[in-house]
DOROPA-312890 format. One record per residue: residue number from 1; x, y, z of N, C-alpha, C in turn. Coordinates in nm, 3 decimals. Layout:
BEGIN
[NUM,[X,Y,Z],[X,Y,Z],[X,Y,Z]]
...
***
This chain:
BEGIN
[1,[-9.959,-3.274,-6.316],[-9.835,-3.273,-6.276],[-9.769,-3.141,-6.253]]
[2,[-9.842,-3.047,-6.329],[-9.787,-2.896,-6.307],[-9.829,-2.863,-6.169]]
[3,[-9.967,-2.887,-6.136],[-9.992,-2.853,-6.014],[-9.917,-2.917,-5.892]]
[4,[-9.866,-3.035,-5.890],[-9.800,-3.098,-5.811],[-9.656,-3.023,-5.781]]
[5,[-9.583,-2.975,-5.901],[-9.459,-2.910,-5.871],[-9.483,-2.778,-5.831]]
[6,[-9.590,-2.723,-5.879],[-9.620,-2.595,-5.815],[-9.644,-2.586,-5.659]]
[7,[-9.741,-2.681,-5.619],[-9.751,-2.708,-5.480],[-9.635,-2.729,-5.396]]
[8,[-9.522,-2.807,-5.444],[-9.414,-2.855,-5.392],[-9.328,-2.738,-5.373]]
[9,[-9.322,-2.642,-5.471],[-9.241,-2.528,-5.472],[-9.294,-2.427,-5.380]]
[10,[-9.428,-2.412,-5.364],[-9.480,-2.301,-5.283],[-9.462,-2.341,-5.154]]
[11,[-9.474,-2.466,-5.110],[-9.454,-2.536,-4.974],[-9.320,-2.516,-4.942]]
[12,[-9.216,-2.531,-5.020],[-9.078,-2.514,-4.992],[-9.062,-2.361,-4.962]]
[13,[-9.111,-2.265,-5.033],[-9.102,-2.121,-5.029],[-9.158,-2.095,-4.872]]
[14,[-9.272,-2.143,-4.864],[-9.353,-2.096,-4.753],[-9.263,-2.171,-4.621]]
[15,[-9.223,-2.275,-4.614],[-9.134,-2.338,-4.499],[-9.011,-2.251,-4.486]]
[16,[-8.937,-2.212,-4.603],[-8.819,-2.140,-4.586],[-8.829,-2.018,-4.530]]
[17,[-8.927,-1.947,-4.556],[-8.985,-1.807,-4.515],[-9.018,-1.818,-4.365]]
[18,[-9.086,-1.931,-4.320],[-9.116,-1.942,-4.187],[-8.988,-1.958,-4.108]]
[19,[-8.889,-2.053,-4.154],[-8.786,-2.070,-4.079],[-8.701,-1.957,-4.056]]
[20,[-8.684,-1.872,-4.171],[-8.600,-1.741,-4.159],[-8.683,-1.660,-4.048]]
[21,[-8.807,-1.634,-4.055],[-8.877,-1.551,-3.956],[-8.852,-1.590,-3.830]]
[22,[-8.854,-1.726,-3.798],[-8.841,-1.771,-3.671],[-8.701,-1.763,-3.612]]
[23,[-8.605,-1.773,-3.688],[-8.461,-1.753,-3.662],[-8.444,-1.589,-3.628]]
[24,[-8.498,-1.506,-3.711],[-8.489,-1.363,-3.687],[-8.552,-1.319,-3.557]]
[25,[-8.654,-1.377,-3.535],[-8.738,-1.348,-3.405],[-8.665,-1.397,-3.293]]
[26,[-8.597,-1.495,-3.298],[-8.511,-1.549,-3.187],[-8.377,-1.481,-3.163]]
[27,[-8.327,-1.430,-3.268],[-8.199,-1.352,-3.262],[-8.233,-1.209,-3.206]]
[28,[-8.355,-1.159,-3.246],[-8.401,-1.020,-3.193],[-8.448,-1.033,-3.049]]
[29,[-8.496,-1.143,-2.988],[-8.537,-1.147,-2.856],[-8.424,-1.171,-2.783]]
[30,[-8.327,-1.241,-2.825],[-8.192,-1.272,-2.771],[-8.114,-1.132,-2.740]]
[31,[-8.113,-1.051,-2.840],[-8.044,-0.923,-2.841],[-8.116,-0.835,-2.745]]
[32,[-8.256,-0.809,-2.751],[-8.328,-0.724,-2.666],[-8.309,-0.776,-2.513]]
[33,[-8.310,-0.899,-2.474],[-8.273,-0.960,-2.343],[-8.141,-0.916,-2.296]]
[34,[-8.055,-0.948,-2.396],[-7.905,-0.904,-2.352],[-7.890,-0.747,-2.319]]
[35,[-7.966,-0.666,-2.403],[-7.936,-0.529,-2.397],[-8.013,-0.487,-2.270]]
[36,[-8.118,-0.545,-2.213],[-8.192,-0.490,-2.088],[-8.112,-0.514,-1.955]]
[37,[-8.038,-0.623,-1.979],[-7.965,-0.664,-1.829],[-7.845,-0.556,-1.820]]
[38,[-7.832,-0.511,-1.697],[-7.715,-0.433,-1.680],[-7.588,-0.511,-1.681]]
[39,[-7.474,-0.452,-1.720],[-7.347,-0.532,-1.727],[-7.291,-0.526,-1.596]]
[40,[-7.267,-0.658,-1.555],[-7.226,-0.692,-1.432],[-7.042,-0.675,-1.432]]
[41,[-6.995,-0.608,-1.342],[-6.853,-0.599,-1.312],[-6.780,-0.735,-1.302]]
[42,[-6.678,-0.754,-1.374],[-6.596,-0.888,-1.367],[-6.524,-0.898,-1.235]]
[43,[-6.551,-1.012,-1.169],[-6.469,-1.044,-1.038],[-6.331,-1.030,-1.060]]
[44,[-6.255,-0.983,-0.954],[-6.104,-0.986,-0.973],[-6.062,-1.127,-0.971]]
[45,[-5.932,-1.156,-1.073],[-5.905,-1.301,-1.066],[-5.833,-1.332,-0.934]]
[46,[-5.854,-1.454,-0.913],[-5.800,-1.529,-0.789],[-5.659,-1.507,-0.811]]
[47,[-5.577,-1.493,-0.703],[-5.416,-1.507,-0.707],[-5.399,-1.644,-0.723]]
[48,[-5.286,-1.667,-0.795],[-5.213,-1.790,-0.817],[-5.178,-1.854,-0.690]]
[49,[-5.166,-1.979,-0.676],[-5.103,-2.027,-0.558],[-4.946,-2.020,-0.577]]
[50,[-4.880,-1.993,-0.470],[-4.723,-1.990,-0.474],[-4.689,-2.112,-0.378]]
[51,[-4.590,-2.185,-0.465],[-4.538,-2.306,-0.381],[-4.383,-2.270,-0.351]]
[52,[-4.347,-2.316,-0.232],[-4.208,-2.287,-0.190],[-4.139,-2.439,-0.186]]
[53,[-4.017,-2.423,-0.216],[-3.924,-2.546,-0.203],[-3.838,-2.498,-0.070]]
[54,[-3.848,-2.582,0.031],[-3.749,-2.546,0.139],[-3.642,-2.664,0.159]]
[55,[-3.520,-2.614,0.160],[-3.389,-2.700,0.196],[-3.410,-2.761,0.315]]
[56,[-3.380,-2.890,0.313],[-3.388,-2.956,0.450],[-3.240,-3.026,0.455]]
[57,[-3.147,-2.968,0.557],[-3.024,-3.031,0.587],[-3.019,-3.064,0.732]]
[58,[-2.946,-3.162,0.772],[-2.941,-3.217,0.903],[-2.864,-3.130,1.007]]
[59,[-2.737,-3.092,0.977],[-2.651,-3.034,1.055],[-2.639,-2.882,1.059]]
[60,[-2.745,-2.821,0.974],[-2.735,-2.681,0.959],[-2.834,-2.601,1.045]]
[61,[-2.795,-2.482,1.112],[-2.880,-2.427,1.209],[-2.946,-2.319,1.137]]
[62,[-2.901,-2.268,1.015],[-2.974,-2.147,0.948],[-2.995,-2.226,0.788]]
[63,[-3.104,-2.167,0.748],[-3.146,-2.221,0.605],[-3.157,-2.093,0.524]]
[64,[-3.124,-2.116,0.400],[-3.147,-2.011,0.291],[-3.296,-1.978,0.283]]
[65,[-3.324,-1.859,0.214],[-3.458,-1.820,0.161],[-3.507,-1.948,0.093]]
[66,[-3.634,-1.958,0.102],[-3.719,-2.057,0.035],[-3.706,-2.008,-0.118]]
[67,[-3.694,-2.101,-0.222],[-3.715,-2.057,-0.366],[-3.875,-2.062,-0.400]]
[68,[-3.917,-1.950,-0.474],[-4.046,-1.927,-0.491],[-4.066,-1.998,-0.631]]
[69,[-4.159,-2.064,-0.660],[-4.203,-2.119,-0.790],[-4.343,-2.070,-0.833]]
[70,[-4.341,-2.016,-0.938],[-4.502,-1.982,-0.989],[-4.535,-2.053,-1.124]]
[71,[-4.633,-2.115,-1.118],[-4.671,-2.191,-1.237],[-4.774,-2.113,-1.329]]
[72,[-4.727,-2.112,-1.449],[-4.815,-2.033,-1.558],[-4.919,-2.129,-1.598]]
[73,[-5.051,-2.074,-1.635],[-5.146,-2.148,-1.693],[-5.136,-2.150,-1.846]]
***
């Protein structure tokens, strides 16, 4: 009975250490890969579209300036 508990405990410790080592290696490789790549400049943000409302009247020869509407994201 004692050998079974000892075997179970040692197997658990071995698997725990193995998982921790694999995770640390993964994070290390990810960090080194990220550090090797040069930083790319961020592209300029695209201008937001502007919509205009134009007044439409029948008997008027001149119209006022269109109203500008900007939508916030």
